[in-house]
MMTF fields as JSON, N, C-alpha, C and O atoms, coordinates in Angstrom:
{
  "mmtfVersion": "1.0.0",
  "mmtfProducer": "UNKNOWN",
  "numBonds": 395,
  "numAtoms": 396,
  "numGroups": 99,
  "numChains": 1,
  "numModels": 1,
  "chainsPerModel": [1],
  "groupsPerChain": [99],
  "chainIdList": ["A"],
  "bondAtomList": [4, 2, 8, 6, 12, 10, 16, 14, 20, 18, 24, 22, 28, 26, 32, 30, 36, 34, 40, 38, 44, 42, 48, 46, 52, 50, 56, 54, 60, 58, 64, 62, 68, 66, 72, 70, 76, 74, 80, 78, 84, 82, 88, 86, 92, 90, 96, 94, 100, 98, 104, 102, 108, 106, 112, 110, 116, 114, 120, 118, 124, 122, 128, 126, 132, 130, 136, 134, 140, 138, 144, 142, 148, 146, 152, 150, 156, 154, 160, 158, 164, 162, 168, 166, 172, 170, 176, 174, 180, 178, 184, 182, 188, 186, 192, 190, 196, 194, 200, 198, 204, 202, 208, 206, 212, 210, 216, 214, 220, 218, 224, 222, 228, 226, 232, 230, 236, 234, 240, 238, 244, 242, 248, 246, 252, 250, 256, 254, 260, 258, 264, 262, 268, 266, 272, 270, 276, 274, 280, 278, 284, 282, 288, 286, 292, 290, 296, 294, 300, 298, 304, 302, 308, 306, 312, 310, 316, 314, 320, 318, 324, 322, 328, 326, 332, 330, 336, 334, 340, 338, 344, 342, 348, 346, 352, 350, 356, 354, 360, 358, 364, 362, 368, 366, 372, 370, 376, 374, 380, 378, 384, 382, 388, 386, 392, 390],
  "bondOrderList": [1, 1, 1, 1, 1, 1, 1, 1, 1, 1, 1, 1, 1, 1, 1, 1, 1, 1, 1, 1, 1, 1, 1, 1, 1, 1, 1, 1, 1, 1, 1, 1, 1, 1, 1, 1, 1, 1, 1, 1, 1, 1, 1, 1, 1, 1, 1, 1, 1, 1, 1, 1, 1, 1, 1, 1, 1, 1, 1, 1, 1, 1, 1, 1, 1, 1, 1, 1, 1, 1, 1, 1, 1, 1, 1, 1, 1, 1, 1, 1, 1, 1, 1, 1, 1, 1, 1, 1, 1, 1, 1, 1, 1, 1, 1, 1, 1, 1],
  "groupList": [{"groupName": "MET", "atomNameList": ["N", "CA", "C", "O"], "elementList": ["N", "C", "C", "O"], "formalChargeList": [0, 0, 0, 0], "bondAtomList": [1, 0, 2, 1, 3, 2], "bondOrderList": [1, 1, 2], "singleLetterCode": "M", "chemCompType": "L-PEPTIDE LINKING"}, {"groupName": "LYS", "atomNameList": ["N", "CA", "C", "O"], "elementList": ["N", "C", "C", "O"], "formalChargeList": [0, 0, 0, 0], "bondAtomList": [1, 0, 2, 1, 3, 2], "bondOrderList": [1, 1, 2], "singleLetterCode": "K", "chemCompType": "L-PEPTIDE LINKING"}, {"groupName": "VAL", "atomNameList": ["N", "CA", "C", "O"], "elementList": ["N", "C", "C", "O"], "formalChargeList": [0, 0, 0, 0], "bondAtomList": [1, 0, 2, 1, 3, 2], "bondOrderList": [1, 1, 2], "singleLetterCode": "V", "chemCompType": "L-PEPTIDE LINKING"}, {"groupName": "THR", "atomNameList": ["N", "CA", "C", "O"], "elementList": ["N", "C", "C", "O"], "formalChargeList": [0, 0, 0, 0], "bondAtomList": [1, 0, 2, 1, 3, 2], "bondOrderList": [1, 1, 2], "singleLetterCode": "T", "chemCompType": "L-PEPTIDE LINKING"}, {"groupName": "GLY", "atomNameList": ["N", "CA", "C", "O"], "elementList": ["N", "C", "C", "O"], "formalChargeList": [0, 0, 0, 0], "bondAtomList": [1, 0, 2, 1, 3, 2], "bondOrderList": [1, 1, 2], "singleLetterCode": "G", "chemCompType": "PEPTIDE LINKING"}, {"groupName": "SER", "atomNameList": ["N", "CA", "C", "O"], "elementList": ["N", "C", "C", "O"], "formalChargeList": [0, 0, 0, 0], "bondAtomList": [1, 0, 2, 1, 3, 2], "bondOrderList": [1, 1, 2], "singleLetterCode": "S", "chemCompType": "L-PEPTIDE LINKING"}, {"groupName": "GLU", "atomNameList": ["N", "CA", "C", "O"], "elementList": ["N", "C", "C", "O"], "formalChargeList": [0, 0, 0, 0], "bondAtomList": [1, 0, 2, 1, 3, 2], "bondOrderList": [1, 1, 2], "singleLetterCode": "E", "chemCompType": "L-PEPTIDE LINKING"}, {"groupName": "ARG", "atomNameList": ["N", "CA", "C", "O"], "elementList": ["N", "C", "C", "O"], "formalChargeList": [0, 0, 0, 0], "bondAtomList": [1, 0, 2, 1, 3, 2], "bondOrderList": [1, 1, 2], "singleLetterCode": "R", "chemCompType": "L-PEPTIDE LINKING"}, {"groupName": "CYS", "atomNameList": ["N", "CA", "C", "O"], "elementList": ["N", "C", "C", "O"], "formalChargeList": [0, 0, 0, 0], "bondAtomList": [1, 0, 2, 1, 3, 2], "bondOrderList": [1, 1, 2], "singleLetterCode": "C", "chemCompType": "L-PEPTIDE LINKING"}, {"groupName": "LEU", "atomNameList": ["N", "CA", "C", "O"], "elementList": ["N", "C", "C", "O"], "formalChargeList": [0, 0, 0, 0], "bondAtomList": [1, 0, 2, 1, 3, 2], "bondOrderList": [1, 1, 2], "singleLetterCode": "L", "chemCompType": "L-PEPTIDE LINKING"}, {"groupName": "ASP", "atomNameList": ["N", "CA", "C", "O"], "elementList": ["N", "C", "C", "O"], "formalChargeList": [0, 0, 0, 0], "bondAtomList": [1, 0, 2, 1, 3, 2], "bondOrderList": [1, 1, 2], "singleLetterCode": "D", "chemCompType": "L-PEPTIDE LINKING"}, {"groupName": "PHE", "atomNameList": ["N", "CA", "C", "O"], "elementList": ["N", "C", "C", "O"], "formalChargeList": [0, 0, 0, 0], "bondAtomList": [1, 0, 2, 1, 3, 2], "bondOrderList": [1, 1, 2], "singleLetterCode": "F", "chemCompType": "L-PEPTIDE LINKING"}, {"groupName": "ILE", "atomNameList": ["N", "CA", "C", "O"], "elementList": ["N", "C", "C", "O"], "formalChargeList": [0, 0, 0, 0], "bondAtomList": [1, 0, 2, 1, 3, 2], "bondOrderList": [1, 1, 2], "singleLetterCode": "I", "chemCompType": "L-PEPTIDE LINKING"}, {"groupName": "TRP", "atomNameList": ["N", "CA", "C", "O"], "elementList": ["N", "C", "C", "O"], "formalChargeList": [0, 0, 0, 0], "bondAtomList": [1, 0, 2, 1, 3, 2], "bondOrderList": [1, 1, 2], "singleLetterCode": "W", "chemCompType": "L-PEPTIDE LINKING"}, {"groupName": "ALA", "atomNameList": ["N", "CA", "C", "O"], "elementList": ["N", "C", "C", "O"], "formalChargeList": [0, 0, 0, 0], "bondAtomList": [1, 0, 2, 1, 3, 2], "bondOrderList": [1, 1, 2], "singleLetterCode": "A", "chemCompType": "L-PEPTIDE LINKING"}, {"groupName": "GLN", "atomNameList": ["N", "CA", "C", "O"], "elementList": ["N", "C", "C", "O"], "formalChargeList": [0, 0, 0, 0], "bondAtomList": [1, 0, 2, 1, 3, 2], "bondOrderList": [1, 1, 2], "singleLetterCode": "Q", "chemCompType": "L-PEPTIDE LINKING"}, {"groupName": "PRO", "atomNameList": ["N", "CA", "C", "O"], "elementList": ["N", "C", "C", "O"], "formalChargeList": [0, 0, 0, 0], "bondAtomList": [1, 0, 2, 1, 3, 2], "bondOrderList": [1, 1, 2], "singleLetterCode": "P", "chemCompType": "L-PEPTIDE LINKING"}, {"groupName": "TYR", "atomNameList": ["N", "CA", "C", "O"], "elementList": ["N", "C", "C", "O"], "formalChargeList": [0, 0, 0, 0], "bondAtomList": [1, 0, 2, 1, 3, 2], "bondOrderList": [1, 1, 2], "singleLetterCode": "Y", "chemCompType": "L-PEPTIDE LINKING"}],
  "groupTypeList": [0, 1, 2, 3, 4, 5, 6, 7, 8, 4, 9, 7, 9, 10, 9, 11, 9, 1, 7, 8, 4, 12, 9, 1, 7, 7, 3, 13, 14, 15, 6, 14, 8, 6, 7, 4, 0, 2, 11, 2, 10, 4, 7, 1, 14, 1, 16, 5, 0, 9, 2, 7, 16, 4, 15, 7, 2, 9, 9, 10, 9, 2, 10, 7, 3, 12, 6, 2, 6, 2, 9, 4, 2, 16, 16, 1, 14, 16, 14, 7, 4, 6, 7, 6, 1, 17, 17, 7, 12, 9, 5, 6, 7, 3, 1, 2, 9, 16, 9],
  "groupIdList": [1, 2, 3, 4, 5, 6, 7, 8, 9, 10, 11, 12, 13, 14, 15, 16, 17, 18, 19, 20, 21, 22, 23, 24, 25, 26, 27, 28, 29, 30, 31, 32, 33, 34, 35, 36, 37, 38, 39, 40, 41, 42, 43, 44, 45, 46, 47, 48, 49, 50, 51, 52, 53, 54, 55, 56, 57, 58, 59, 60, 61, 62, 63, 64, 65, 66, 67, 68, 69, 70, 71, 72, 73, 74, 75, 76, 77, 78, 79, 80, 81, 82, 83, 84, 85, 86, 87, 88, 89, 90, 91, 92, 93, 94, 95, 96, 97, 98, 99],
  "secStructList": [7, 7, 7, 7, 2, 2, 2, 2, 2, 7, 3, 3, 2, 2, 2, 2, 2, 2, 2, 6, 6, 1, 1, 1, 7, 2, 2, 2, 2, 2, 2, 2, 2, 2, 6, 6, 7, 3, 3, 3, 6, 6, 3, 3, 7, 7, 6, 6, 7, 3, 3, 7, 6, 6, 7, 3, 3, 3, 3, 3, 7, 1, 1, 3, 3, 3, 3, 3, 3, 3, 7, 7, 7, 7, 1, 1, 7, 7, 7, 4, 4, 4, 4, 4, 4, 1, 3, 3, 3, 3, 3, 3, 3, 3, 7, 7, 7, 7, 7],
  "xCoordList": [0.84, -0.002, 0.887, 1.837, 0.573, 1.338, 0.956, -0.229, 1.935, 1.685, 1.553, 2.449, 0.436, 0.209, 0.64, 0.924, 0.685, 1.086, 0.149, 0.595, -1.148, -2.111, -1.93, -2.185, -1.492, -1.265, -0.037, -0.012, 0.978, 2.169, 1.825, 2.312, 0.988, 0.606, -0.429, -0.41, -1.315, -2.361, -3.661, -3.766, -4.634, -5.961, -6.408, -6.132, -7.092, -7.595, -8.396, -9.149, -8.246, -8.918, -10.428, -11.099, -10.981, -12.437, -12.959, -14.03, -12.223, -12.612, -12.507, -13.377, -11.446, -11.277, -12.455, -13.02, -12.818, -13.912, -15.226, -16.018, -15.476, -16.682, -16.669, -17.627, -15.6, -15.532, -15.633, -16.214, -15.071, -15.111, -16.384, -16.591, -17.239, -18.509, -18.412, -19.361, -17.285, -17.129, -18.02, -18.657, -18.063, -19.034, -19.807, -19.242, -21.1, -21.955, -21.692, -21.829, -21.324, -21.142, -19.762, -19.215, -19.227, -17.912, -17.988, -17.03, -19.095, -19.234, -19.223, -18.728, -19.765, -19.739, -18.288, -17.881, -17.522, -16.101, -15.348, -14.519, -15.637, -14.973, -15.335, -14.465, -16.615, -17.043, -16.413, -15.969, -16.375, -15.745, -14.292, -13.81, -13.577, -12.163, -12.039, -11.201, -12.857, -12.799, -13.145, -12.684, -13.954, -14.312, -13.324, -13.522, -12.265, -11.238, -11.626, -11.142, -12.495, -12.995, -12.266, -12.533, -11.351, -10.66, -9.161, -8.598, -8.538, -7.094, -6.472, -7.056, -5.287, -4.535, -3.199, -2.439, -2.932, -1.71, -1.534, -0.425, -2.645, -2.593, -2.605, -2.592, -2.63, -2.626, -3.945, -4.528, -4.413, -5.633, -5.423, -4.362, -6.458, -6.334, -7.245, -8.348, -6.762, -7.548, -8.165, -7.638, -9.273, -9.914, -9.0, -9.137, -8.078, -7.195, -5.964, -5.188, -5.794, -4.625, -4.666, -5.728, -3.514, -3.447, -3.22, -2.324, -4.052, -3.884, -3.294, -3.557, -2.483, -1.794, -1.956, -2.287, -1.732, -1.816, -0.891, 0.24, -1.385, -0.618, -0.958, -0.639, -1.597, -1.957, -3.216, -4.033, -3.357, -4.544, -5.356, -4.829, -6.642, -7.592, -8.54, -9.167, -8.654, -9.555, -10.616, -10.296, -11.883, -12.997, -13.652, -14.166, -13.633, -14.249, -15.515, -15.528, -16.574, -17.816, -18.724, -18.407, -19.829, -20.753, -21.32, -21.395, -21.716, -22.394, -21.501, -21.911, -20.319, -19.446, -18.0, -17.692, -17.125, -15.699, -15.291, -15.618, -14.581, -14.137, -12.696, -12.324, -11.885, -10.502, -10.282, -10.6, -9.739, -9.491, -8.048, -7.398, -7.563, -6.253, -6.49, -7.307, -5.795, -5.92, -5.142, -3.945, -5.83, -5.192, -4.849, -3.945, -5.564, -5.36, -6.195, -7.05, -5.965, -6.757, -7.545, -6.958, -8.871, -9.662, -9.524, -9.65, -9.266, -9.122, -10.44, -10.455, -11.54, -12.886, -13.759, -13.292, -15.01, -15.892, -16.14, -16.705, -15.719, -15.927, -17.366, -18.097, -17.763, -19.067, -19.123, -18.084, -20.325, -20.446, -19.715, -19.078, -19.787, -19.13, -17.619, -16.938, -17.088, -15.647, -14.986, -13.759, -15.774, -15.229, -14.259, -13.234, -14.561, -13.728, -12.365, -11.565, -12.103, -10.745, -9.775, -8.561, -10.299, -9.474, -9.214, -8.389, -9.91, -9.665, -10.018, -10.759, -9.453, -9.752, -10.14, -9.437, -11.267, -11.706, -10.865, -10.812, -10.21, -9.377, -10.195, -10.048, -11.055, -11.948, -13.153, -13.076, -14.267, -15.494, -16.276, -16.492, -16.696, -17.432, -18.588, -18.411, -19.772, -20.936, -21.017, -20.816, -21.308, -21.414, -22.88, -23.775, -23.099, -24.444, -24.653, -23.92, -25.645, -25.918, -26.953, -27.957, -26.739, -27.725, -28.963, -28.887, -30.101, -31.375, -31.643, -32.669],
  "yCoordList": [-1.174, -0.001, 1.238, 1.334, 2.168, 3.409, 4.353, 4.537, 4.946, 5.882, 7.279, 7.754, 7.943, 9.291, 10.312, 9.961, 11.57, 12.64, 12.756, 13.0, 12.583, 12.694, 11.581, 11.786, 10.397, 9.291, 9.543, 9.158, 10.183, 10.511, 11.519, 11.408, 12.497, 13.537, 13.009, 13.382, 12.161, 11.617, 12.401, 13.364, 11.97, 12.568, 12.648, 11.744, 13.723, 13.861, 12.628, 12.105, 12.167, 10.975, 11.113, 10.184, 12.236, 12.396, 12.345, 11.79, 12.913, 12.859, 11.436, 10.994, 10.727, 9.347, 8.48, 7.735, 8.584, 7.776, 8.107, 7.203, 9.371, 9.801, 9.36, 8.749, 9.664, 9.349, 7.861, 7.45, 7.061, 5.602, 4.971, 3.769, 5.756, 5.241, 4.43, 3.741, 4.506, 3.783, 4.431, 3.737, 5.75, 6.505, 7.405, 7.936, 7.568, 8.277, 9.773, 10.358, 10.374, 11.815, 12.185, 11.518, 13.251, 13.728, 14.185, 13.997, 14.775, 15.214, 14.034, 14.151, 12.89, 11.681, 11.228, 10.824, 11.303, 10.914, 11.839, 11.39, 13.135, 14.108, 13.852, 13.877, 13.607, 13.344, 12.062, 12.021, 11.021, 9.752, 9.964, 9.414, 10.754, 11.044, 11.838, 11.525, 12.84, 13.696, 12.925, 13.285, 11.867, 11.036, 9.909, 9.101, 9.857, 8.828, 7.454, 6.453, 7.384, 6.115, 5.672, 4.583, 6.494, 6.185, 6.16, 7.051, 5.112, 4.917, 4.657, 3.96, 5.221, 4.955, 4.368, 4.992, 3.172, 2.439, 2.388, 2.533, 2.179, 2.001, 3.273, 3.201, 4.426, 5.698, 6.435, 6.408, 7.1, 7.898, 8.916, 9.531, 9.088, 9.953, 11.183, 11.129, 12.265, 13.486, 13.493, 12.838, 14.221, 14.257, 14.768, 14.363, 15.646, 16.262, 15.417, 15.781, 14.301, 13.435, 12.962, 12.612, 12.955, 12.467, 10.975, 10.469, 10.256, 8.816, 8.523, 9.218, 7.46, 7.059, 5.57, 4.852, 5.087, 3.641, 2.873, 3.288, 1.744, 0.897, 1.087, 0.235, 2.191, 2.419, 1.66, 1.333, 1.382, 0.682, 1.649, 2.383, 1.637, 2.491, 1.604, 0.712, 1.842, 1.093, 2.04, 3.083, 1.678, 2.446, 1.596, 0.514, 2.08, 1.373, 2.146, 2.923, 1.916, 2.657, 2.031, 0.97, 2.659, 2.155, 0.79, -0.114, 0.641, -0.58, -1.581, -2.72, -1.179, -2.086, -1.637, -0.495, -2.588, -2.31, -2.759, -3.869, -1.9, -2.223, -1.764, -0.669, -2.625, -2.277, -2.422, -3.46, -1.383, -1.402, -1.039, -0.352, -1.519, -1.103, -0.151, -0.431, 0.961, 1.95, 1.42, 1.148, 1.281, 0.823, 1.986, 1.879, 3.078, 4.251, 5.397, 5.191, 6.593, 7.746, 8.26, 8.627, 8.289, 8.762, 10.273, 11.034, 10.719, 12.151, 12.892, 14.095, 12.18, 12.731, 11.577, 10.439, 11.842, 10.789, 9.777, 10.135, 8.515, 7.519, 7.009, 7.153, 6.413, 5.779, 4.637, 4.088, 4.268, 3.218, 1.944, 1.332, 1.535, 0.317, 0.405, -0.617, 1.617, 1.845, 2.063, 2.076, 2.231, 2.598, 1.564, 1.926, 0.293, -0.741, -0.918, -1.747, -0.146, -0.149, 0.601, 0.447, 1.4, 2.272, 1.738, 2.292, 0.667, 0.073, -1.396, -1.866, -2.125, -3.539, -3.748, -3.303, -4.432, -4.708, -5.838, -6.929, -5.572, -6.584, -7.341, -8.554, -6.628, -7.27, -6.364, -5.14, -7.013, -6.287, -7.087, -8.287, -6.417, -7.083, -6.198, -5.012, -6.798, -6.087, -6.282, -7.392, -5.221, -5.309, -5.489, -4.89, -6.319, -6.509, -5.486, -5.454, -4.665, -3.594, -4.067, -4.662, -3.821, -4.206, -3.332, -2.158, -3.925, -3.179, -2.442, -1.772],
  "zCoordList": [-0.001, 0.002, 0.0, 0.776, -0.865, -0.963, 0.166, 0.445, 0.811, 1.9, 1.326, 0.629, 1.615, 1.114, 2.162, 3.307, 1.758, 2.669, 3.853, 4.974, 3.62, 4.727, 5.744, 6.93, 5.299, 6.214, 7.082, 8.251, 6.518, 7.287, 8.388, 9.513, 8.057, 9.02, 10.005, 11.177, 9.553, 10.407, 10.293, 9.533, 11.058, 11.081, 12.544, 13.332, 12.895, 14.256, 14.629, 13.807, 15.834, 16.32, 16.241, 15.792, 16.659, 16.614, 15.187, 14.943, 14.245, 12.838, 12.278, 11.528, 12.642, 12.214, 12.652, 11.852, 13.937, 14.478, 13.779, 13.512, 13.478, 12.79, 11.319, 10.847, 10.608, 9.173, 8.892, 7.887, 9.774, 9.582, 10.098, 9.927, 10.726, 11.215, 12.503, 12.877, 13.173, 14.441, 15.493, 16.285, 15.502, 16.297, 15.33, 14.373, 15.591, 14.648, 14.539, 13.464, 15.627, 15.637, 16.178, 17.056, 15.634, 16.085, 17.541, 18.291, 17.948, 19.335, 20.289, 21.41, 19.86, 20.695, 20.873, 21.963, 19.794, 19.861, 20.798, 21.588, 20.71, 21.583, 23.054, 23.924, 23.322, 24.705, 25.245, 26.392, 24.42, 24.878, 25.226, 26.216, 24.429, 24.714, 26.021, 26.866, 26.174, 27.365, 28.641, 29.724, 28.52, 29.677, 29.94, 30.847, 29.15, 29.339, 28.857, 29.386, 27.859, 27.337, 26.066, 25.557, 25.545, 24.284, 24.54, 25.176, 24.025, 24.195, 22.824, 21.994, 22.592, 21.371, 21.803, 22.543, 21.335, 21.711, 23.233, 23.747, 23.939, 25.389, 26.219, 27.448, 25.585, 26.308, 26.114, 25.03, 27.185, 27.062, 25.969, 25.864, 25.149, 23.989, 24.066, 24.609, 23.519, 23.382, 21.987, 21.088, 21.779, 20.467, 19.355, 18.2, 19.699, 18.702, 18.352, 17.469, 19.04, 18.779, 17.32, 16.806, 16.665, 15.291, 15.285, 15.96, 14.503, 14.363, 12.985, 12.004, 12.957, 11.736, 11.527, 12.47, 10.319, 10.075, 10.996, 11.253, 11.492, 12.375, 13.847, 14.676, 14.168, 15.578, 15.932, 15.071, 17.235, 17.753, 18.576, 19.411, 18.327, 19.042, 19.815, 19.242, 21.128, 21.993, 22.524, 23.095, 22.336, 22.873, 23.948, 23.664, 25.169, 26.293, 26.666, 27.621, 25.895, 26.052, 27.09, 27.627, 27.377, 28.388, 27.995, 28.827, 26.738, 26.298, 25.544, 25.32, 25.161, 24.407, 24.508, 24.848, 24.196, 24.083, 22.689, 22.269, 21.972, 20.626, 20.456, 20.879, 19.826, 19.525, 18.03, 17.45, 17.402, 15.963, 15.693, 16.481, 14.555, 14.049, 12.897, 12.02, 12.887, 11.82, 10.605, 10.696, 9.485, 8.249, 7.317, 6.489, 7.455, 6.624, 7.156, 8.018, 6.66, 7.074, 5.876, 4.858, 5.99, 4.866, 4.661, 5.62, 3.425, 3.157, 3.304, 3.567, 3.135, 3.342, 3.799, 3.853, 4.126, 4.609, 3.481, 2.448, 3.671, 2.629, 2.613, 3.593, 1.49, 1.414, 2.412, 2.78, 2.858, 3.867, 3.495, 4.352, 2.263, 1.819, 1.77, 1.687, 1.82, 1.736, 3.111, 3.209, 4.141, 5.475, 6.02, 6.597, 5.848, 6.456, 5.796, 6.23, 4.756, 4.159, 5.071, 4.944, 5.975, 6.799, 8.214, 8.941, 8.608, 9.934, 9.901, 9.038, 10.889, 11.042, 12.507, 13.414, 12.728, 14.088, 14.657, 14.09, 15.778, 16.444, 17.48, 17.627, 18.196, 19.164, 19.403, 19.296, 19.731, 20.037, 21.053, 20.886, 22.101, 23.15, 23.602, 23.882, 23.667, 24.173, 25.669, 26.163, 26.395, 27.853, 28.237, 27.641, 29.236, 29.779, 30.872, 31.86, 30.69, 31.657, 32.664, 32.271, 33.95, 34.971, 34.866, 34.503, 35.19, 35.15, 36.417, 36.537]
}
């Protein structure tokens, strides 16, 4: 795979999560980061952190935990069928919430 200039520089974490459809809204991604629910390569991440191919992103949300590997950074929001070209799911677990 050819590395482009945007991949070398990276993409904001909140934008990556939104563009790839991992979280529906950018504000949700920002809130999750601010609440300490998002980690990049094992470290708590801020919404403005730049992600690059090869990095691992872990989201420890209220209802699920998901870990993905960044495969590329989309220059713009890709079509739904194209989103999974930019990340690979490493693990996903749904949490059972008490009533």
